[in-house]
N, C-alpha and C positions, 0 to 999 in steps of 0.2 A: 175340392179346390181351396187353395190358400192364396189370397190376393191382398197386396198392400196397395192402398189407394191414397195417394197424396200424403204419405206419412212423413212427419218430421219428428225428430227427437234430439234433445240436447240436455246437457247437465252443467251445473256450476262446478268449476274447479278453481277454488280460491276466488279471486276477483274476475276471473275469465269465464266465458261461456263456451263450452266445447260442443260443437255440432257433430252429431253422429249420423243423422240422416236429414236431408233437406228436400221436402216435397217429392218423395220417392213413390213411384208406382211400379209394381211388378207382380206378375202372376206366376207362382211356382207350378210347374207342370205335374200332373198325375202320372204315375208309372215311371217316374225318374227318381234317382237318388242324387241329392244336391250337396255338393261340398261348399261350405261357406268360408271364404278366405278373406284375410285382411291383416293389416298391421296390428300389433298390440295396442289396445285402446281404441281400435276403430269402431267397436260397438257390436261385435259378433255375438257375444253372450247376451247382450241387451236385446238384440234383434230376436234371438231364440226365445227369450222370455216374453217378448211382446207377442210373438207368434203363438206361444203357449198360453197367453192371457194373464200372466202374473204381473206384467208391467204394461201400462197404457202409453200409447204415443202422445206427444204433445198436441199434435194436430193430425187429421186424417183418420183412416180406419183400416183395420185388418179383418178381412172376411174369411171365415172358415166354414166350409160345408162338409168337412170330414172330421173324424175323431182324432184329435191331436194329443200326443203325450206331453208331459212336462219335460224339460231338458234332462236327459239322462246324464249323470255325472254331477248334477246340481242338487244339493241336499236341502235346499230351502223349501218353504211351503208347508212344513209340518208344524203342528202345534206343540210347543216345547213342554207344556205341562202334561200332555198325554204320553202314554208309552208308545213304543214303536208299534206294538200290536194294535193298540187302540187307534192310532193314526191309520194303520193298514185297513182296519175294519171300516173306518169312516170313508176312506177312499173307495173301498169295495161297494159300499151302499150307494155312493154317488154314481158309480159306473155300472151298477146292476150286476156285480159279481158276487158269487156265494162267499160269505165272510169266512166260513171255516176253511174253505178251499184256499182262500187268499192267505190266511195265516199259515197254513201248512206250506204253501208255496214259498212265502217270504222267509219262513223259518229255515227251510231247506236251502234257499238260494243265497240269502244275505249273510248267513253264518254269523249271526249276532249273539247266539247263545242266550244266556239269561238277560242280556241287555235288551232283547226284544220286548221284555216286560218291565223295562225301566223307562223313566221319562226321557224324551228325546233331548231335552235340555242338558242331559248328562252325556250326550254323545259327542264324540269328536267329529270333525268335518268328514273324515273318511267313513265313519259309521253312518252318518246321515246319508252319504252318497250310496252306501251299500243298501240302506233301507229304501231309498228312492229307486234304485235300480231293481231291487227285488220286487217292489210293489208294481213297477211299470211292466216287468216281465210277466206278471200275473194277469195283465189286461191286454186284449187284442186291440191295438190302435191302428188306424189307417196310415198315420204318419208319426214316426218317431223322431223327436228332436234330441240330438246327441251333442253334448258339450264335453269334449276331451274324454271320450269313453275309456281310453287306455290309462287314464290317471287314477282310476278307482282301485283302491286296495293293493295287496301285494301281487306278485307276478302270477301266482296260482289263481287268485281270484280274477285277475285281469283276463287270463286265458278262459276262465269260465264265463266271464261277461262277453267276451268276443264270440264264443261258440253260441251262447244263447241269443245274442243280438244277430248273428249271422242267420240263425234259423228264423227269427222274426222278420228280418229284412227280405227274406225270400218271398213274402206275401204282402209286405207293406213298404211304403216309401219312407225315405229318411231325409232329414236335413242335418248335416253334420258339421261341427266346428272341430278342427284339429290342426295343430301346428306341425303335424307329421305328414309330408306329402305322400309317403307310402300308404298311410292309412286312408287318406282321401282317395287315392287311386284304387285302393282295395274295395272300398264301399261305394264310391260315387261315380256316376257317369256324366254328370254335368256340373257346372259350377257357377257361383256368384262371388264376385270380388267387391268388397267394400273399400272405397277409396274416396276421401274428401267429401263425405256426405252423400255419395252416390252408390248405387248398386248396379253392377254390370253383369248381365247374364250371358253364359256361354254354353252352347249345346254340348261342346266337347270339354270334359274336365281338364284335359291336357292343356288346352288353350287358357283356361282360367288359371291353372297353376303357373303357366309361363308368364302371364301378366303379373300375377302376385309376386313371382320371383323377381321380375323386372322392377316392380314397385319397391320391393325390399332393398334393392340395390341403389335406389336413389336417395 
């Protein structure tokens, strides 16, 4: 279970305070794949990171009773002074995964070559995303958080990511952010629309997409 309980989140934008969520309560269902929709700046990526635990809400709490990934497509969270391999080994120990198997899997999947053994601070944002995706694919999570999965790497690597993620999503739930309606329809069967500090849940992802489309037209 993933549940938001009276969650509020805002941030400062110059002299103004922008509210992303205002006293929101919502339980994401198990066994469903959720498409997270909203305008640019609505707070979709921030919500994913709060669910993943890398950002805390201003008020309220997020309860997790399942093993949740970090946002795929997001390359933050690694220690810049450690190499990609060292970061991968560290994550493997946290999640109880064999470290040698982790390195072998990441080396094959992320296609970083010699950069796998160089400090992450030398990586481009795309290389960080490759590392994050490769590490996450080596761990079996109950829920995968996905932030614009199709934006990682070149087209060949994106196809590889989609195939690997499709295999994982056969046995795990997902919460996905994407600006591509076709991608949301492909992976998700229900939806959440973020609008004016609220989260509106729809059992039918088509209804969520319709409301999002209407909101974007206003």
